[in-house]
N, C-alpha and C positions, 0 to 999 in steps of 0.2 A: 492885568496883564499875567498877574498871579494867580488868583482868580481863573481866566481862560486854560491858564498851564495845568491847573488845579482838576479842572474838566476833563481835557483831553487823557491825562493819568488815567483819573479814575475813569473813562469812558475805554481807554485800553487795556484797564488794568480788568473790567466787567467784561471784554468782548474776549481777552483771555481765560477769565474764568470759566466761563459760558462756552468757548471750545474746549478747553478741559475736562469739563462737565461731559461735555457730547461724546468725546473722544472715549472717556470711560465708560459710559453707557451705551457706546458701540462696543467696544469691547467687553462690557461683560453680557451683552446680549449674543454678540460671536461666540463666544467662550458655552454660553446656555445650547446653544444650536448646535455646535460643535460634541459638548456633550451628549446630546440628544440623540445627533446622527454622527455615530463614528465611524470614521472609514481609516483602514489602515494599508500600507502601500508597501511591501515588501521592493524596496532596491537593492538587498543584497544581491551578488554574482552567480549564485547558484540556489538563490531563493530559499536560501536554509533560515532564514528569520521566521520563515509563514507554515502554518499546521500543512500536513500532507493532506492531499482528496482522501485519504483513506480514514484518516482523523477526523475528518468533517464529516463524511460518511456515520461515523460510529456515533459520534454527538448528536448528528441529526435522530438516530435511531434512540439514542435515551430521552431525546428531547421530545420525540412521539409518544416515547412511553409515560414520561412524565412523573417517573419515581425520582427522586432527589438522590444526588451521587456526593459524595465528598470526597476529595484529596488531600490526603494533609503530606504535604513533604518536611522533612526535616532535615537540617542543615549538616554540614560538614563540620571534623572535629577542628575546634580555632587553634592556630598557630599549625596547622598542615598547610605544604606549599601550593596544594592545587584546589583547598576549599573552599576559597575566594570563586573561584571560576567553576566549580560543580554547584556553588550555590547561585549563581548568576546564571548559568544553564538553567537549573530546575527552576528557579523566578519568572526565568523568559517561557519556560512552556506553559505553568502555572498560569502566568498572563495571559497568555494566547487562548488554553482552553477555557478559563474564563468567560473572554470575549466571546468565544463561539458557541459557548453552550447557556440554554437557561436555566439548565437542572443541576449542573456540577456546582459544587464549591468549591472554593479551593481555601488554602491556607500553608503559609511557609512557618515552620515554627524551626526559633533556635534551639538545637538540643541543648548546648550546656544553661539556657536559662530558664527556659520552660520544664522542665525534669517533671513535673507533675502531669503535662500533659502526655509527655513520653510513656509516664511509668501508666496512665490511665490505659493509653493503646498497648501496653505493654512491648512497647518498640525498646529495644538493646543497642542498636546497632545508628551509628552516625550515614547521613545522605540514602535516610530508608523511606520508601513512599509508601504511605494506605492509603487503600481507596476503598470507598464503603459502600455499598447500596440495598438500601436494607438492613438485615442479615448478613448479607455475602460479603465476604472480605477477601482481597488478595494484598499483598504486602510485597512489594517492588523493593529487592537490595541493591547496594549499590553498586556489587560488580554486573546486575543487570541493568543497571542507568548507563557506566563508563567502561571501556574498555581501553588496554594502551596498546598503540598500533604503531607500526616503524620500529625503525633501528638508531642508533645515536641521537645526533641532533637532530633528525626528522621525527623522533618519536612524538607522538601527540597524544592524547585524548583523543578519543571519540565518543560521541556523547548517542547512548542508547533509547535513551529518556525516552522519546515520542512513542517508538516501535513497543517498550516495556508495558507503556500507559494504553497501547492499542489492544496490547494480550489482554491488559487486566479489565479494557472495556470487554472485547468479546466472550470473556471467561463470566463477567457477572452477567451480560446478558443473555447466555447459553441455556436453555434449558438441562440442559444435561453435557456429562464429555462426551464428546463424539469422535468417533475413529474412523480412519479412513485406513482400510487394508488393503495391502496389495499382494496381489498372489505372486509365489517364490514355489519354484520345486523344478521348474523348467526352463532356468536360463533367463529369467527375467529381471530387472534391473533391480536394485537390492537398496534399501533406503536405509541400511546400517553401512553403506558402503560410503566412502568419503571419497575416494578414488574422482578421475573429471568424469568417468562412466555411472557414479552412482549418485544414489536421491537423497542423501542426507543435506543438502541446500534445501531441494523442495519442501523436508517434514519440516526444516526450520521454518520455511516461508507457509506453510499449512498452521504453525503453531502461534503463528500471528492470529489468525482468528479461532485457537482451541483447537484445532482438529491437530489430532496426534495420528500420524503415519505406521503403520506398522504391519509387521511380516504375516502371511496367512498362509501355511504349508498344510494341504489338505490331507495329505501322509501322514505327516506327523502332529497333527491335530488331536494331540492326548487329552485333552481336557472334555471332550466332549465324545460321547458313545457312537455317533454318528455324524462323519463331516458334512458341515454344512459352512455358510457362511455365516458369525455371530451376530446375536442380535442388537450389538450394539453398533453394528455397521453402519456409517453415513453414506458409505461408496466402498466400490472393489473397481480397483484398479488391476487390469492386465498391459504391462506394459515389458513389450519386445518381448513375447515369449521365442526360445533357439528353438525349441524342440514342438510337435504336435501337443495341446491339452489333450488327452485322453476323454473319451467320449461320458466318462462318471462324470469326472468332475465340471465337463461342459454341463451335464444337467442340474450340477448344486449352482453353478450362478446363474442357468436359467431359473429356476427356484427363487432364487435370489432378487433376480429382475422381476419374476411376477408377480412378486408381493411388495411392487411400487419400488424396485432398488434404483441405483443409480451406477453406472457403468462407465469407466473412461477405459479405453482400447486404445494403444498404438501399437503401429508395424511398423517395417520398416521394410525398404524394399529387399525382395528376396527371402522375406522371413515368413515362419511358416503362418498362416492366417487362422485363426480362430474359428471353427465353423459356426457359432454364432451369428455371426456376420452373415452368414444369409440367410441363417433365417429371418434377420432384418433387412433384409433385402440390401443389402452391401457388397460393393464386392472391387477385391482389390487389383485391378490392373497389372498387368506386366509393365516394367520399364522404372525411370523414375523423374519426379520433375522437376524440367527444368525452366526456365525463362531469359530474358536479356536484360531485363533488370533487377540484377542481385547482389549480394553484401560483396563487394570487393576485398580482394582478390581473389574470391571461394566462387569457382565455378557450379560447385553444386550448393549452394545457399539461395534459393530465390527468393526474393522480398515478398512476404505475403499480402496480399489485399484483402481487407476485413471486411467482411459482409455484416446484412443488417441485422446483428443476433446483441441478446443481452451482453456477451462472455466479452464482446469485441468494441460494447459500443466507447467506453470510456477512453479505450486505446485507441479508435479511432478519432476521435473528438481532439484528445491529446498530441494526435500523428506519431504514437511512439512505435515504431517497430519491433514486432515480435519475431525474431533470430531463428529459422531453423535450417536443416543441415541432411543432405542425403534422404529427401522427402519420396514417400509410396504415395503413388494417386489413389484417391477415394472417390467410388463412384455409387452415390445412392440409388435406389430404381427408379426412374422414372416411365410413368406415373408409380408413386412409393405404394407398398404395398398396402392392404387393406388397416386402418388404426395405425399406421405409423406415419407422424408428422415430420419430415427431415428440412431440414435449413443448412444452406452452407453458411460456413464459418469462416474460414480463409481459402483462398485460392491465390491461382496467379493472374497477373495480367493479360491483357488478348495477345502479348506476345509471348506467353508462355504456352509449352505443349508436352506432354509424357514422352520421352527419349527412351528408344530401344536399342540404342545402340548407333551405329555406323560413322560419319566422316566425323572429324575434327576440325577445330582452325584454332589455332593457338590455345590450346590444349580444351577445350571447352566445345561441346557439342553442340551440331549445328540440326535444324527443324529440318525433315525431311518425311515430306507430305507420303510418301508410296509406305515407310515403318514406320513409322511414328505418331502419336493419338494428338491431335489438335487441340488447341488452349481454347479459352485457358479452361486451366487443369485444376482440380478440386481436391484441397491438402487437407480440410479437417471439416465434417459433417457432424450436427447435433440431430439426436432424433427423441421424439415424445414418442412415447407406445402405450397405447390406450386399450382397455379390455376387449375391443372391435379388434384388435390384431391376434386375439387367442395366445397369447402367451404374457399376458399381465391380466390378474384375477380381479386385483384392487387399487385404484389408485389409479399415478401415473408413472411408469418407468422412465428413467432418461438416460440416454446413451451418450457418449461422443466417442466420437472416431478419428484419430489422429494421425495422418503416415508418416509420422516423426517421432521415433522415442526422445530423440536428443535433446528436444525443445524440456522435456522436465528434470534434466540431468544436470551434474555441476558443472561439467564444462560450458555449458550455455547459458545456464538460469542467470549468470549474471556479467554475462556478453551480450546478449541484449538488452535494449532499456525496457521493453515491452513484455522479457520472458517472464518473469515474477509476475505480475500482475494478469497474464494471459493463464498461468497453471492457477495462480489460486482463483482468479474469477471462474475458473472451468469448473473446482470443486462448488466455489458458491453455486453457480448454477442447476449443478449435477442432486445437489442436495436442496435446494430450495433455497438458500437464500439470497436471492435475488437482491434484495434491499442491501445487502453490505457491498454488491458488487459497485468496485470503484480502482481509482489508480493506486498503489502502491508503490512506496520509495522506500531506501538504502536508511541505512544509516548518516548522521550528520555530525559532521565534526562539530568540538566545541570550538571553534576559532572566535576569539574576542579579543579586544584591544588588550597590550598588557601592561593593564593598569593594577596596581593596590588599591584596596581599600581607604588609603590615605588620599591617593589620584582621586578616587571617585569622590568625597568628602569635599576636597578641594575643589574641582568642577561645580558642585551642588551650589557650595555658597558664592564661587565666582557668579554662577549662571543668576541667583538668589539676589545679588549686590547689585550686578553690573546695571540692571535695569534702571532701580532708583540714582543710581550714581550718574547714570545717563541722563536722565532726566534733572537732578542738581545743577549739574554742567551747564545744561541746555539751557534753563534759569538763571545761570549765574551769569552767560553771556548776553542773554535776551538783557538782563539787568543793567549790566555793564555799556552794551550799546547805546542804551535808553539814558543813560548816565550822562553819555559822552557827549548828547545831542548839544 
């Protein structure tokens, strides 16, 4: 009897041991598989825990180049109220970058404990990020990483770290400092204007790719004996001149294009049309573009339909709308002029048309075949100009013609979910930076759980101790149940 009982206990114990070994083995194999094939899923409401597509594109370019990049982030000052949150935001960003790239090495350094590392890199301020690629280096300061927004109880930190890191990657990969000039002197939009009709926000968007937006005034160009587009110009923007551009300046623009230059020309309904468009086979008909599909409640804001082009590829894939306002129709010659390849970038739906006045219904225009132009109506067209055109002597000139200048302004740039990406991708295509084309995003708020460092330690130890404690309790319960048999 006793012998049989001992055998049963031995068999039960052996089975328990065998099952335990199997469970541990399966857990180890599962851990190894998960470690080798990691998958991250962002379950946050605004997808704020994942890297932006634009960041992933830049990291892919760095991986393709295969030159090692080191990102060293220094902690905030101990004792400061928000240092813990700042450190967590930086750590989270570094973890995502490290996971997404093969060539980027990240390190988070405690500024107070590792002063030698700070001295070696010449860092004297807390919450500084140093990005190094070969001999090139970019330092990102705390004020570039975080910004206070809101008032009173709504005041909070906005984390700008990812955008700042994007700019650093762009600076490290750029061959030289690139300048986008915008023509002024004829009532055009001004990059130094911070009002709704200015371009200061567009300048900030371009800065993400290390493009600097500067004014170009041929009349007041004192640093050159003969007026011309500067040699460091990556592109030239002509955005809604209010008066005709003199023929001499048009010749200077054509001379720039002939060297394989890049132009973006934006016009509005009834605004003067640069004569260079006629040379390119582009006509701006009278009237304005309307559509039955519009941004409610604005009757003059048709919703553009994206055509197949690198500028709009990612916008179309992500269904991001570019908001336009008061659009002039754009028509490229059909067939195109010799040596000029034209591609529609934006157009209306089949229900769109070119409105030239007439009856209104509830304050909105109606399509009247006898006076209006039939749709779909084109709102933007991209041109590639070769030497066969007689306008270009070397390389390929690129031109983007948009029937709306508002899309570049402060007033609309943040209003449309796809506007910032459309503007930046337009210049990327013009300049030949097509590998960088992607969707860009705004700043992320550093919205974290309100936990102190002590709270984090308690949660960590609870997680570490809870597993073994549950196993111990389970073992005791099994032992007690068998004792009672």
